[in-house]
C-alpha positions, 0 to 999 in steps of 0.5 A, a space after each residue: 500500500 502506497 502512503 500518500 501522507 507525510 508527517 514531517 518532523 514527527 519527533 516522538 509522535 508517530 502517525 499510523 497510515 502516514 510516512 513519518 519523517 524526522 532527522 532525530 533518533 525517533 521511530 520514523 519511516 524515513 530519516 531525512 533532512 526536509 530542506 533537501 530534495 525528497 527521495 525519488 520514491 516520495 511523490 504523489 503526496 496528498 497531505 503534508 503535516 508538521 507541528 512546531 517545526 517551521 520555526 526551527 528553519 531559517 528563512 532560506 531553509 523554510 523556502 527550500 522546505 516549502 518548495 520540496 513539499 510543493 514538488 511532491 504534492 499532487 495538484 490539489 494536495 495540501 500542506 498544514 503547518 502548525 506553530 506558535 504565534 509571534 503575535 500571541 507571544 508579544 501580546 503575553 509579553 505586554 499583558 500577562 506573560 505568566 499566563 501561557 501553557 508552557 510557563 509552568 514547566 519552566 518555573 525558573 523564568 522570572 521576568 517577561 524579558 527572560 520569557 520572550 528571549 526563551 520563546 525566541 531562542 530556545 529549542 533551536 528556534 531560528 525564525 518565529 512567525 505571525 500570520 503576516 510573516 508566514 504568509 509572506 514566506 509561503 508566498 515566496 515559495 512555489 505555493 504562492 498565494 494559495 494559503 489559508 489560515 485555520 484554527 487549531 484542530 479544524 480543517 476542511 480536510 477530515 484527515 487534517 483535523 485534531 492533529 495538533 498536540 500543543 496548546 500553543 499551536 495557534 498559528 496554523 496555515 494550509 497551503 494548496 498546490 494549484 
């Protein structure tokens, strides 16, 4: 049976019925750096999903990743990208910085400046996004302007519903190969 769905940067989360891809030491179907061209065996893909991954790429890597995904999708294929929202991080900085789902697991954070620096710099983050910036970068890729904003766990595509596992995955977009 050919698998036509890719779960990019799957980490410890394995999706049955999907090709799970990561470069880390996890249970995967393929170990691969997705900023590089996919193997020729990967083609005719209908759906691609990644959560909390795009922020680990610099801008050039992001564009290469998006173009690589576009190249393996069928016409009408969809990529769904979920990450945290820079606008929400800034809003929390200004309002109640301690009111975030990830703060309780980091009780050593003492100031809003420390919180925002951690949000920007920890976990290998290279570039953070709000919708405006993510839309800009997607439009610079082969996807062009074929992007729509979605809500957590909601999609017009049933197989893309309820995939997010992180409460702060509030910036979600879907790009369509036209």
